[in-house]
C-alpha positions in Angstrom: -47.2 1.1 -34.9 -45.1 1.7 -31.8 -41.8 3.4 -32.6 -38.7 1.5 -31.3 -36.5 4.2 -30.0 -33.7 1.8 -28.9 -33.4 0.3 -32.4 -33.6 3.7 -33.9 -30.6 4.9 -31.8 -28.6 1.7 -32.5 -29.1 2.1 -36.2 -27.5 5.6 -36.2 -23.8 6.0 -36.9 -21.8 7.3 -33.9 -18.6 9.3 -33.8 -17.5 7.0 -31.0 -15.5 3.8 -31.5 -15.6 2.8 -27.8 -16.8 5.1 -25.0 -15.2 3.0 -22.3 -11.8 4.8 -23.0 -13.4 8.0 -21.7 -14.6 6.5 -18.5 -13.1 7.8 -15.2 -12.4 4.2 -14.2 -10.3 3.4 -17.3 -6.6 3.4 -16.6 -4.6 3.6 -19.9 -1.3 1.8 -20.5 0.4 5.1 -21.2 0.1 7.9 -18.7 1.5 11.1 -20.4 3.5 13.4 -18.3 3.5 11.1 -15.2 6.6 9.2 -16.0 8.6 10.9 -13.2 5.9 10.0 -10.6 5.9 6.3 -11.8 9.7 6.3 -11.6 9.7 7.7 -8.0 7.3 5.1 -6.8 9.4 2.3 -8.5 12.6 3.6 -6.8 11.0 3.6 -3.4 9.2 0.3 -3.6 11.7 -1.8 -5.5 13.0 -3.1 -2.1 9.7 -5.2 -1.9 11.0 -7.1 -4.9 14.8 -7.0 -4.2 14.5 -8.0 -0.5 11.0 -9.2 0.2 10.1 -9.2 3.9 13.1 -7.1 5.0 11.2 -3.8 5.2 7.8 -2.3 4.4 7.2 1.0 2.7 4.6 3.6 3.6 4.0 6.3 1.0 1.6 9.2 0.6 0.4 10.5 -2.8 -1.3 13.9 -2.8 -2.6 16.3 -5.3 -5.7 18.1 -6.6 -8.6 16.3 -8.3 -7.9 15.1 -11.8 -4.1 15.1 -11.6 -3.7 11.3 -12.2 -3.0 10.1 -8.6 -5.2 7.1 -8.7 -4.4 6.2 -12.3 -0.6 6.3 -11.6 -0.9 4.3 -8.4 -3.1 1.6 -10.2 -0.7 1.4 -13.1 2.3 1.2 -10.8 0.7 -1.5 -8.6 0.0 -3.6 -11.6 3.6 -3.3 -12.7 4.7 -4.3 -9.1 2.5 -7.3 -9.2 3.9 -8.4 -12.5 7.5 -7.9 -11.4 6.8 -9.9 -8.2 5.0 -12.7 -10.2 8.0 -13.1 -12.6 10.2 -13.7 -9.5 7.7 -16.1 -7.8 7.1 -13.5 -5.0 3.5 -13.7 -3.8 2.7 -10.0 -3.7 -1.0 -8.9 -3.7 -2.1 -5.4 -4.5 -5.5 -4.3 -3.1 -7.1 -0.9 -3.9 -9.6 0.2 -1.2 -11.7 3.3 -1.7 -12.0 4.8 1.8 -15.0 6.9 0.8 -16.9 3.7 0.2 -15.3 1.6 3.0 -15.9 4.2 5.7 -14.5 2.4 8.8 -11.3 0.6 9.8 -13.4 -2.6 10.1 -14.6 -2.4 6.4 -11.1 -1.6 5.2 -9.5 -4.5 7.0 -12.4 -6.8 6.0 -11.8 -5.9 2.4 -8.1 -6.8 2.7 -8.7 -10.0 4.5 -11.3 -11.2 2.0 -8.6 -11.0 -0.7 -7.2 -14.2 1.0 -10.4 -15.5 2.6 -13.2 -14.6 0.2 -16.0 -16.2 2.4 -14.9 -14.6 5.6 -18.0 -13.5 7.6 -18.9 -9.9 7.7 -19.8 -9.8 11.4 -18.3 -11.1 14.6 -14.8 -9.6 14.9 -13.2 -6.3 15.9 -11.0 -4.3 13.5 -8.0 -5.3 15.6 -8.8 -9.0 15.2 -9.3 -8.7 11.5 -5.9 -7.0 11.2 -4.2 -9.7 13.2 -5.9 -12.4 11.1 -4.6 -10.7 8.0 -1.0 -10.7 9.3 -1.4 -14.4 10.2 -2.7 -15.4 6.8 0.2 -13.5 5.2 2.7 -15.3 7.4 1.2 -18.7 7.0 1.1 -18.5 3.2 4.3 -16.5 2.7 2.5 -13.6 1.0 3.0 -9.9 0.9 0.4 -7.1 0.6 0.6 -3.6 -1.0 -2.5 -1.9 0.4 -3.7 1.2 -1.5 -5.9 3.5 0.6 -7.6 5.9 -1.8 -9.4 9.1 -0.6 -7.8 8.6 2.8 -8.1 12.3 3.6 -11.8 11.9 3.6 -11.6 8.9 5.9 -9.3 10.7 8.4 -11.6 13.7 8.6 -14.5 11.3 9.4 -12.8 8.7 11.5 -9.4 10.0 12.7 -6.0 8.6 11.8 -6.0 5.5 14.0 -5.9 3.4 10.8 -2.5 4.8 9.8 -1.2 4.3 13.3 -2.4 0.6 13.3 -1.0 -0.1 9.9 2.4 1.6 10.4 3.0 0.0 13.8 1.8 -3.4 12.6 4.8 -5.5 13.6 6.2 -3.5 16.5 5.7 -6.3 18.9 7.2 -9.0 16.7 11.0 -9.3 17.1 12.7 -9.5 13.6 9.3 -10.3 12.0 9.0 -10.3 8.3 7.4 -7.1 7.0 4.3 -8.2 5.1 2.3 -5.0 4.6 3.2 -1.9 2.6 0.9 1.1 2.1 0.2 3.8 -0.4 -2.2 6.5 0.8 -3.9 8.7 -1.7 -5.8 12.0 -1.1 -6.1 15.6 -2.1 -4.2 16.7 1.1 -3.9 14.1 3.8 -3.9 15.8 7.2 -0.5 15.0 8.8 0.1 16.9 12.0 0.8 16.1 15.7 -2.8 16.7 16.6 -3.8 13.7 14.6 -0.7 11.4 14.5 2.0 10.6 17.0 5.5 11.8 16.2 6.9 8.4 15.2 4.1 7.7 12.7 4.3 11.2 11.5 8.0 11.1 10.8 7.6 7.8 8.9 5.0 9.2 6.6 6.5 12.7 6.0 9.6 11.2 4.6 7.7 9.6 1.8 5.4 12.2 0.2 4.8 12.5 -3.5 2.9 15.6 -4.6 1.1 15.7 -7.9 0.8 19.1 -9.6 -2.0 20.2 -11.8 -1.6 19.4 -15.5 -0.7 22.2 -17.8 -2.2 22.8 -21.3 0.5 20.8 -23.1 0.0 17.8 -20.8 -3.8 17.9 -21.2 -3.5 18.1 -25.0 -1.3 15.0 -25.0 -3.8 13.1 -22.8 -6.7 14.1 -25.0 -5.0 13.1 -28.2 -4.4 9.6 -26.7 -8.1 9.3 -25.7 -9.3 10.6 -29.1 -7.3 7.8 -30.9 -8.7 5.2 -28.5 -12.3 6.3 -28.2 -13.3 7.9 -31.5 -13.6 6.9 -35.1 -10.7 8.1 -37.2 -10.7 11.8 -38.1 -14.1 12.6 -36.6 -12.7 14.9 -33.8 -11.3 18.1 -35.3 -7.9 19.2 -34.2 -9.3 22.6 -33.2 -11.8 20.7 -30.9 -8.9 19.1 -29.0 -7.2 22.4 -28.7 -10.3 24.1 -27.3 -10.9 21.3 -24.7 -7.2 21.6 -23.6 -7.6 25.4 -23.3 -10.7 25.1 -21.2 -9.4 22.4 -18.9 -6.0 24.1 -18.4 -7.5 26.6 -15.9 -8.3 23.9 -13.3 -5.5 21.6 -14.7 -7.9 18.7 -14.3 -7.6 15.7 -16.7 -10.9 14.2 -15.6 -12.7 17.5 -16.5 -10.9 17.5 -19.9 -11.9 14.0 -20.7 -15.5 14.6 -19.6 -15.7 17.7 -21.9 -14.4 15.5 -24.8 -17.0 12.9 -24.1 -19.8 15.4 -23.9 -18.7 17.0 -27.1 -18.9 13.6 -28.8 -22.4 13.0 -27.4 -23.5 16.3 -28.8 -22.2 15.4 -32.2 -24.2 12.2 -32.0 -27.4 14.1 -31.0 -26.9 16.4 -33.9 -26.1 13.4 -36.2 -22.9 15.2 -37.1 -20.0 13.3 -38.6 -17.5 15.7 -37.0 -16.9 16.8 -33.3 -16.6 20.5 -33.9 -15.1 23.0 -31.4 -18.6 24.5 -30.7 -19.6 21.2 -29.2 -16.8 21.5 -26.7 -17.8 25.0 -25.8 -21.4 23.8 -25.3 -20.1 21.0 -23.1 -18.3 23.6 -20.9 -21.5 25.5 -20.4 -23.2 22.3 -19.1 -20.3 21.1 -16.9 -18.4 22.4 -13.9 -15.0 21.0 -13.0 -15.9 20.7 -9.3 -19.2 18.9 -10.0 -18.0 15.4 -9.4 -20.5 12.9 -10.8 -18.8 9.9 -9.2 -19.1 11.5 -5.7 -22.7 12.6 -6.1 -23.9 9.4 -7.7 -22.4 7.4 -4.8 -24.4 9.4 -2.2 -27.5 7.7 -0.5 -30.8 9.1 -1.8 -31.5 11.2 1.3 -28.1 12.9 1.2 -28.8 13.8 -2.4 -32.2 15.2 -1.3 -30.5 17.2 1.5 -27.8 18.5 -0.9 -30.5 19.4 -3.4 -32.4 21.3 -0.6 -29.2 23.3 0.2 -28.6 24.1 -3.5 -32.2 25.2 -4.0 -32.2 27.4 -0.9 -29.0 29.0 -1.9 -30.3 29.7 -5.4 -33.5 31.3 -4.1 -31.7 33.4 -1.4 -28.9 34.4 -3.7 -26.6 34.6 -0.7 -23.2 33.0 0.0 -24.7 31.0 2.9 -28.0 29.8 4.2 -28.8 28.6 7.7 -29.2 25.0 8.8 -32.8 25.8 9.7 -33.5 27.1 6.2 -32.0 24.0 4.6 -34.1 21.7 6.9 -37.2 23.6 6.0 -36.5 23.1 2.3 -35.6 19.5 3.0 -39.1 18.8 4.3 -40.5 20.2 1.0 -38.2 18.2 -1.2 -38.9 15.0 0.7 -42.6 15.5 -0.1 -41.7 16.1 -3.7 -39.9 12.8 -3.9 -42.3 10.9 -1.7 -39.7 10.3 1.0 -40.1 10.3 4.8 -38.1 13.1 6.3 -35.4 12.1 8.7 -34.6 13.6 12.2 -32.6 16.7 12.9 -29.8 14.5 14.4 -29.5 12.5 11.2 -29.6 15.6 9.0 -26.8 17.1 11.1 -24.7 13.9 10.5 -25.3 14.1 6.8 -24.2 17.8 6.7 -20.9 16.7 8.4 -20.5 14.0 5.8 -21.2 16.3 2.9 -18.7 18.8 4.3 -16.1 16.0 4.3 -17.0 15.2 0.7 -15.9 18.8 -0.1 -19.2 19.5 -1.8 -20.6 22.0 0.8 -18.9 24.4 3.2 -20.1 24.9 6.8 -19.2 27.5 9.3 -20.7 28.9 12.5 -22.8 32.1 12.3 -21.2 35.4 13.4 -22.3 38.1 15.7 -24.8 39.5 13.2 -27.2 36.6 14.0 -29.1 35.7 17.2 -27.7 32.6 18.7 -25.2 30.1 17.2 -26.3 28.3 14.0 -24.5 26.4 11.3 -24.3 28.2 7.9 -24.1 26.2 4.7 -22.6 27.3 1.4 -21.1 26.1 -1.8 -17.6 27.4 -2.6 -16.9 25.5 -5.8 -20.2 24.6 -7.6 -22.8 27.1 -8.8 -26.1 26.4 -6.9 -28.3 26.3 -10.0 -25.9 23.8 -11.7 -25.8 21.6 -8.7 -29.6 21.8 -8.3 -30.1 20.7 -12.0 -27.6 17.9 -11.8 -29.2 16.5 -8.6 -32.7 16.9 -9.9 -31.8 14.8 -13.0 -30.1 12.2 -10.8 -33.1 11.8 -8.5 -35.6 11.8 -11.4 -33.6 9.1 -13.2 -33.7 6.9 -10.0 -37.4 7.4 -9.7 -38.2 6.5 -13.3 
């Protein structure tokens, strides 16, 4: 008789009540220790409700990974939409991930399709899309709060023209109604005169909200809320929550804290334990690194994962801080064979290296005087090579199976 492993797992009692509340995409109603940031946004954007069309607001939200930037902006934008709806103001809020929508064209198309869902993907320039967006807003008396998430990544890849285009949107329209407001989100959005003109720069620098890392107390409060939502009553020991808060307080990263909590719960289920004990949290720490971003690595195309795996494997074998581009390319050929993939050209690999650098996963620099000729050196500043190698191997193996 064939053993049914799925039914076997489903029949087991889990410590979880609902794992969705530990997802990185879940935005809770309550955001502990971010009330001041929500209030600041409300104070600056209330003019969109008080005096719609009289002015637009451009705001920048910055801070390290896991400090609640996106969650706060999503919760705030939902409250803005509800406030506008109660007053019969046709305000739309659109959240665009600029790591996924990597060109101005794709960002503007995403915004336009909010109002014209069947709009064709091809046949227009970014400028035409933006103009059509403004025309739709004017014709239908609508307003848009556009949220550009991970904009720092976008600017490093494409430059800052998108900010210029959006901030100067109605310059040529005398006394025109202001239809588009913007919130830009990133770790640190490059704002300097080498990238932006002085008028755009002054507009944005006035409205900058910086998120600081969470301290231990804040992390504990966040974890307690998630325990109540995600786990069965009394299965997570108080000491476990304390341990996770202690571990995550070094990077001050709520995402890392929540992932540790989730992994600790999964370990309890594997051990068929009725309690999530502190040792499960410690074990989760050993298997997790705060800078190893699952959502970033999982979104990479297969060949970029293979290239990144090649770099991690070469760094682990060499045990140095950096390896050369040539060494990584050589390893890449081997890893492509391993995964039955056709290797790409040097030019394509070079573009991927630039892309991965912009992701903040690898570091690159030019070789110094100690090496013959100029070559690019590749390293990892935040993630241990062996841990990254293991994670990517699992990811690629899962996709192959």
